[in-house]
N, C-alpha and C positions, 0 to 999 in steps of 0.2 A: 087504238087497242088499249084497254085498261091494263095497268101494270100491277103486279102483286104488291101487296102492302109491305112485305118484308124486303122489297127492293128499294124502299124509300131512302133517299140519300146515298144510294150506292152507285157503283159503276160496274158495268158488265159488258161482255163481248160475246157475240155469236150465240146469244141466248143463255149463256152460263153466267152465274153471278160471281163477281170478283170478291175476294175477301177484304180488299182495301176499300174502306168507306170513309172518304174524307169529310162528308157533310151529312150527319144524321140529324134531321130536324123534326122532332116529334110534333111540334105545334101544327095545327091546321089553320088555314086562312080561308076556308071556304071550299066549296065542292065544284068549282069550275074546272073545265077540261084543260087540255094542254094548249089549246088554241088561244091566240091573243087578239081576238077580233073585236073586243069591246072598245068603248070610248075612254076618255080621260078619267071617268069616274068609275070604270069597271074595276072589280076586285081582282087582284093578282091571283093566278091559279096556285094551287097547293104545291105543285111541282112541275118542272119542265124537263124534257129529255134533250140533251145536247149530244149530237152525233159528231164525233171527231175520229177520223182515221179508222172507221169501222167499229169504234167503241162507243157505247152509250153511257152517258153520265146523267143520272137522274138527280136533280138538285132542286131545292126550294129557291125560287127566284128572289126571295127576300134577302138572301146572302149578298146579293149584288147591290142592294140599295145604299150601303155604306160607302160605295165606291162609284159615284155617279159619273166620274170623269173617264172611266174605263169603257171599253166597247160593250162588255156585258152589262155594265151598270146602265148605259144608255138604252140598251135593248130591253132590259127587263126591270129597270128601276121605276120610280114613281113618275119620272118625266114621260114615260110611255113613248120613247123614241125607237121602239123595236120594229116599227112598221117597215123598215128597209129590209128586214129578214122575215120570211114567212116559213111556217113549218111545212114539211113534206106531207105526203098522203097519210103517213103514220103519226103525224103530229110531232115529229122530231125536228129540231133545229140543227141544220148542218152548219157547224162552226169550224173555222180555222182550217180550211183546205190546205193540204201540204204540210201540216204540222202533226207530229206524231202524238198518239194518245198518251204515251208515257210522259212526254214533256208537258202536255196539257194538264195531266193529272197533277203534276208537280206544281204548276202555276196556280191551280185552283186553291191551293193552300193560302194564297194571298188574300182571298176573300174571307177566310176564316180568321186569320191571325195578323194579316198585314205584312207577313214575312214569307219569302219563298226559300225553302231549304232545298238546295240543289243536291241530290244524291249522286254518288259515284256512278259513272256510266252515262250521264247526261252532259253533253258538251255545253260550255258556257255560251258559245256563239248561237247554238240552237235555242237555248233558253232566252237569249237576247232577242232573237228573231220573233219568238212567240210573244214575249212581253211587248215588243214594238207593235205587233199585229193587234194585240188586245188592249193597247194604249195603257199599259202598266209601266210606271216609272221604273227604270232599271238603274238603281244606284245602290250605294253601300247600306242605305237604310232599309232596303227592300230585300236584297239578296244575301243569303248565307251559303257558303260553299267551302269545300276543302281546298280547292285549287285557287289559291289567291292570285297566282300569276295570271291565270286566264281572266279572272274577274277584273284585276287591275288593268289588264290590257284593254278590255272593253271600255272601262272608265277613262283610260288614257285616250282612246280613240274619240270619245265624246269631247273630252277637254281639248284635244288637238283640233277637232273640227271647229269648235267655238273660237279657239285662239287664232286659227288661221283666217277665219272670217274677219276677225279684227285686223290682222296684219294685211289682209288683202285690201280692205277699205282704207286703212290709214297709211300704209307704206307702199304697196305694190300698185294699186290702181292709179294713183297720181302719175307714176312713171309711165304706165301704159297710155294714159290720156295724153301725156306729152308726146309720146311716139305717134299716136293717132293724129294729133294736130299737125305733124310733119308729113302726113300722108302715108306713114308706114302702117303695115297691117300685121306686124309681129313684133315681139319684144324679147330680148335676151337680157336678163338681169343677173348680175353677180353680187352676191351678198358678202360684204366684208364686215369685219368687226369694227367697233367704234375706235379701236386703237390702231387699226391698219392705216397706212398712208401709201399713196400712189405717186411715184415720182419718175416719170418717163423722160428719156432724152428726146427733145423735140426733133432733132435731126435724124435720130435712129429709133423710132418707136418699135414696139414688139411686132414681129412679122406675121402674126397669126390672126389678124383681124379683130383683136380685142378692142380696137378703137370704136367698134360698133356696139359694144356691150354697154349697158347702163349699169351704173354703180349704185348700190344701196348700202349705206353704212348702218348696220343694226346688229349689235351683239346678240340681242334677244332672238331675232329671226335666224341668225347664224346657229345659235344653240338649238333652236327648234328643228332646223333642217339636218342636224347631226344624226337624227334617228331615221332609219329607213321607213319605219311605220308612219312617222309624221309626214314624210315625203309622199307616201301613198295616200294618206288622208288629204293632203294638199291637192294632189292630182284629182281626187274625187270631187273636192270642192270646186275646182276650176272647171271640171266637166259639167258639174251641176249649173255653173254660171254660163255655159254655152261656149267656152273657149275650146280651141282645137290644137292639135300637134303639140301636146304638152310634154315637156321634158323637165325633170327635176333630178339633180344629182350633185356630184362633187367633181370639180375640175381644178386644174392648176391655173392660177392667174398671176401675171407678172405685176409686181408691186414697185420695184425699184431696180435700177441698174446695179449689177454686182461688180462688173469689170468691163473693160474695153480691150478687145483684141485687135491688133494690127495685122491685116492680111497683106499678102504680096500685092504690090501695085499701089500701096498706100491706102487701101480701103479699110475702113474701121468696122468692127462688128461689136455690138453691145450685148453683153451677156446679162440677162435679167434674173432676178431672184423670184421664184415662183412659190406661191403659197396655195394650199388646198382649201378651196372655199366653195360653198354651195352656189348653185346657179339654178335659175328657173326660166324656162322659155315657153312661150305660148303664142298662138296666132288667132286672129279673128277674121281671117280671110274667108270669104264665102266660097 
């Protein structure tokens, strides 16, 4: 169905035109229709209709060519990698199912300015999900918003994911492999600081099974696990790597004997000094 010329570059819903017009492109690039059935040398159509959450966005596909690494850039850019999406019977491309039109309209600004200005009322997590779906980099160079706490939280999650990937490969995995070589199928690791020292009485060790825990001295990982959000990210990474029964938290760990009590009958009881330290436990049992 042909669209009115005054709708060019606009977005509208249920047949009524919206006043918000993020992309007004007066130039014409030919008279081809909305379909993308041509070969690699076919000329891009003048405009395409993107259908998101019941809202139609009519845009010139040329706006996507400057961002070929994004999903829309691959669909409608010069590489002609749009064949994985076909228009519906009305010639409209259904994009981003499950994403609201309001958030999508905000993200479209990226293709015009390279910046996404997040207005009040749009949550940063929703904006992040949309950027991930559309393969748009979500970082401080791209996003502008009033809620810096929410933005920094998302960026911290990204940083924590990468950082824990490093800790997992360099510090944690070697301990897990050592347990596996002994025939064990789970691992409990206590993270101590570089300054901590463990000095147990050989005749009277702690009575709670700490001797089965693996010790990892790393002040960096200790500081990383201080934050609940980082522990949540670490759980996600371990789940992605196929591990099970994951527990990450803070627990008391005995480092050295504090004093010795003499019980009736000549029995001795060693009182240990406990420090609060992070622990991580996981299993690879089938």
